[in-house]
C-alpha positions, -999 to 999 in steps of 0.1 A, spaced: 438 -682 299 458 -650 297 443 -625 272 470 -603 256 466 -566 255 480 -563 219 486 -586 190 514 -611 191 523 -598 156 536 -566 173 563 -586 191 597 -587 174 609 -623 171 645 -627 158 656 -644 126 651 -678 142 616 -669 153 626 -665 190 622 -639 216 641 -638 250 620 -643 281 633 -631 315 615 -652 341 610 -634 375 596 -647 408 564 -627 413 569 -627 451 606 -622 457 612 -604 423 643 -626 419 653 -633 383 649 -671 379 662 -677 344 666 -664 309 649 -686 283 635 -682 248 600 -684 233 586 -688 198 551 -680 188 538 -715 196 554 -717 231 541 -682 239 506 -692 228 508 -723 250 519 -701 279 489 -678 274 465 -707 272 478 -729 300 491 -700 322 522 -721 326 556 -711 313 565 -728 280 597 -722 262 616 -733 231 647 -752 238 675 -741 214 697 -771 223 669 -797 217 651 -776 191 617 -784 206 590 -770 228 597 -772 266 568 -769 290 586 -760 323 580 -787 349 563 -812 325 586 -840 338 601 -825 370 569 -811 384 587 -777 388 560 -758 370 558 -720 368 524 -704 371 524 -673 350 511 -641 366 519 -616 339 538 -611 307 553 -577 298 571 -567 267 600 -542 268 599 -508 250 611 -523 217 589 -553 220 618 -576 214 621 -591 249 596 -604 275 594 -603 313 575 -633 326 563 -630 362 557 -664 377 548 -682 409 572 -712 408 566 -746 422 602 -758 430 635 -747 416 639 -730 382 674 -743 375 683 -779 364 710 -778 391 682 -778 417 687 -741 427 658 -717 429 674 -694 403 698 -701 374 717 -670 385 735 -684 415 772 -677 408 782 -643 422 807 -626 398 813 -594 416 798 -571 443 804 -534 451 821 -528 484 803 -495 489 768 -507 480 750 -538 493 718 -553 480 689 -555 505 657 -575 503 632 -588 528 640 -623 516 676 -618 524 667 -604 558 645 -634 565 674 -657 556 697 -638 580 671 -640 608 666 -677 602 704 -682 603 705 -666 637 681 -693 649 697 -724 632 733 -713 637 733 -693 670 757 -664 670 771 -652 704 761 -616 711 734 -615 685 701 -598 696 682 -620 671 697 -652 686 688 -639 721 652 -635 711 650 -671 698 667 -684 729 642 -666 751 613 -681 731 579 -672 719 567 -653 749 596 -629 747 592 -624 709 554 -617 713 562 -592 741 586 -573 718 560 -573 689 535 -558 713 559 -532 725 569 -522 690 532 -519 680 527 -494 708 558 -475 697 544 -472 662 511 -459 675 528 -433 697 550 -421 668 522 -420 643 499 -401 668 526 -375 672 527 -372 634 565 -377 635 572 -392 601 608 -401 606 601 -417 640 571 -436 626 593 -450 598 619 -460 624 594 -477 646 576 -495 618 610 -509 607 615 -522 643 580 -537 642 586 -554 608 619 -569 620 603 -583 652 573 -596 632 598 -614 609 614 -630 639 579 -642 650 573 -655 615 605 -676 616 596 -689 651 562 -698 639 574 -714 606 556 -687 584 573 -676 552 570 -644 532 554 -665 505 526 -675 530 519 -638 536 520 -630 499 495 -657 491 471 -646 518 473 -610 507 469 -620 471 438 -640 479 423 -610 497 430 -588 466 411 -612 444 381 -613 468 382 -575 471 383 -571 433 353 -594 429 333 -575 455 340 -542 437 329 -557 404 297 -570 420 289 -536 435 295 -519 401 271 -543 383 242 -537 408 
């Protein structure tokens, strides 16, 4: 169960008893959907640690994934500065949208020509695309064509470059070399069938273990 840090009475529900809930993927930080909660659905969300909303069209409670299996495990709930909207961080099992897409926000309306959005998830998709749809002249495609041994060799080389730059206390060069290393590790991940979510889960499990160890030491 999730224990709230302040009373639900401090939240500002609208005249229909609803409060908007922006649901965000805790790993990718992608906005998944905009839904609404009433007091009862929010309480269920806290108790079950699963997202539960109030359907305005059906006028009933809606436990996400109850029928489809696409549940959303709630990581945290944060109110905005006016306490009239919620951000719900979740770890989803399956798509959030009834159309079968990961996010309900899947129809690009406009994009700046001068500025481009970047994310590790987007880079992973680009790298994966270079493996499934080989592009002539692409260095990434070249690595996949050469195979695992070549990829591992490049990861090893980049590790050495990071060490040399860091030992020289050259911050700019260290950032540059770490970026090269991250890219080649991501190529290795695609080759090995490892996702960013796999790494996130592993690191998250270590965080839980570390937190428990610290608590045990403090109680001794």
